[in-house]
C-alpha positions as CSV (number, residue, x, y, z in Angstrom):
1,V,3.3,-0.1,3.0
2,Q,6.2,0.1,0.7
3,L,5.9,-0.7,-3.0
4,Q,8.9,-1.4,-5.2
5,A,8.2,-1.4,-8.9
6,S,10.5,-2.8,-11.6
7,G,10.4,-4.1,-15.2
8,G,10.0,-1.0,-17.3
9,G,12.0,-0.3,-20.4
10,L,12.1,0.4,-24.1
11,V,10.3,-1.9,-26.4
12,Q,9.1,-1.8,-30.0
13,A,5.4,-1.6,-30.9
14,G,3.9,-5.1,-30.7
15,G,6.4,-6.2,-28.1
16,S,5.8,-7.3,-24.5
17,L,7.0,-6.2,-21.0
18,R,6.2,-7.5,-17.6
19,L,6.1,-5.1,-14.6
20,S,6.5,-6.3,-11.1
21,C,5.6,-4.6,-7.8
22,A,6.8,-6.1,-4.5
23,A,4.9,-5.0,-1.4
24,S,6.4,-4.9,2.0
25,G,5.7,-3.5,5.4
26,T,2.2,-3.7,6.9
27,I,0.5,-5.4,3.9
28,F,-2.1,-7.3,5.9
29,G,-5.6,-6.3,4.9
30,L,-4.7,-4.7,1.6
31,T,-7.9,-4.7,-0.5
32,A,-6.6,-3.8,-3.8
33,L,-3.3,-3.8,-5.8
34,G,-2.8,-2.4,-9.2
35,W,-1.2,-0.1,-11.7
36,Y,-1.8,3.4,-12.8
37,R,0.1,5.3,-15.5
38,Q,0.8,8.8,-16.5
39,A,1.8,10.0,-19.9
40,P,3.5,13.4,-20.5
41,G,0.9,16.1,-20.3
42,K,-1.8,13.8,-19.2
43,E,-3.5,12.9,-15.9
44,R,-2.7,9.7,-14.1
45,E,-5.1,7.0,-15.2
46,L,-6.0,3.5,-13.9
47,V,-4.6,0.7,-15.9
48,A,-5.5,-2.5,-13.9
49,L,-6.6,-3.5,-10.4
50,I,-6.8,-6.8,-8.6
51,S,-8.8,-7.2,-5.5
52,S,-8.1,-9.2,-2.4
53,G,-10.5,-11.8,-3.8
54,D,-8.5,-11.9,-7.1
55,S,-11.1,-10.2,-9.2
56,S,-9.5,-7.9,-11.8
57,S,-10.5,-4.9,-13.8
58,Y,-8.9,-3.1,-16.6
59,A,-9.0,0.2,-18.5
60,D,-10.8,-0.3,-21.8
61,S,-7.7,0.8,-23.6
62,V,-5.7,-2.2,-22.3
63,K,-8.3,-5.0,-22.2
64,G,-7.2,-8.1,-24.0
65,R,-3.6,-6.9,-24.1
66,F,-2.7,-6.5,-20.4
67,T,-3.1,-9.1,-17.6
68,I,-2.7,-8.3,-13.9
69,S,-1.8,-11.1,-11.5
70,R,-0.5,-11.7,-8.1
71,D,1.8,-14.0,-6.2
72,R,0.6,-14.0,-2.6
73,A,3.7,-15.9,-1.4
74,K,5.9,-13.2,-2.7
75,N,3.6,-10.3,-2.0
76,T,4.1,-9.3,-5.6
77,V,1.7,-8.0,-8.2
78,Y,2.5,-8.3,-11.9
79,L,1.3,-6.6,-15.1
80,Q,1.9,-8.5,-18.2
81,M,1.7,-6.2,-21.2
82,N,1.4,-7.6,-24.6
83,S,0.9,-6.1,-28.1
84,L,2.2,-2.8,-26.8
85,K,1.4,0.4,-28.6
86,P,3.2,3.8,-28.7
87,E,0.2,5.2,-26.8
88,D,1.1,2.9,-23.9
89,T,4.2,5.0,-23.3
90,A,4.0,6.4,-19.8
91,V,5.4,6.2,-16.3
92,Y,3.7,3.2,-14.6
93,Y,3.0,3.4,-10.9
94,C,2.3,0.6,-8.6
95,Y,-0.7,1.2,-6.3
96,A,-2.2,-0.4,-3.2
97,A,-5.2,0.4,-1.1
98,R,-6.6,-0.7,2.2
99,T,-10.3,0.1,2.7
100,V,-11.9,-0.4,6.1
101,L,-15.5,0.8,6.4
102,S,-15.5,4.3,4.9
103,R,-11.7,4.8,5.2
104,R,-9.3,4.2,2.3
105,D,-5.6,4.4,2.7
106,E,-3.7,4.5,-0.5
107,Y,0.0,3.8,-1.2
108,W,2.1,4.5,-4.3
109,G,5.3,3.0,-5.5
110,Q,7.9,4.9,-7.5
111,G,7.2,5.0,-11.2
112,T,8.8,2.9,-13.8
113,Q,9.1,4.2,-17.3
114,V,7.7,2.2,-20.2
115,T,8.5,3.5,-23.7
116,V,7.0,1.9,-26.8
117,S,8.6,2.9,-30.1
118,S,6.8,2.9,-33.4
């Protein structure tokens, strides 16, 4: 599975950005798609996930501001980020997982930088 992320950039606080992640390769059976982020000096953290059944989950810090969605026809997952805050500044990584029984295979895209200025 290859994941190609795009859409990062520099935005002022209160602004919006939309990240995109296109999946290719052996994408059949992926059970989750989503986004993680890593700020300087911090551990990578989960931002949002969407399951194969289209249920979504979010980190508490982004609930009500970020929305994850997917376009199955384009094999693409999106992260709409509104009301951005300086603390949202991080490298955002696209993520995919395939879980079969007790085995989970995980895939990562290259990061895309999001910088929110105050």
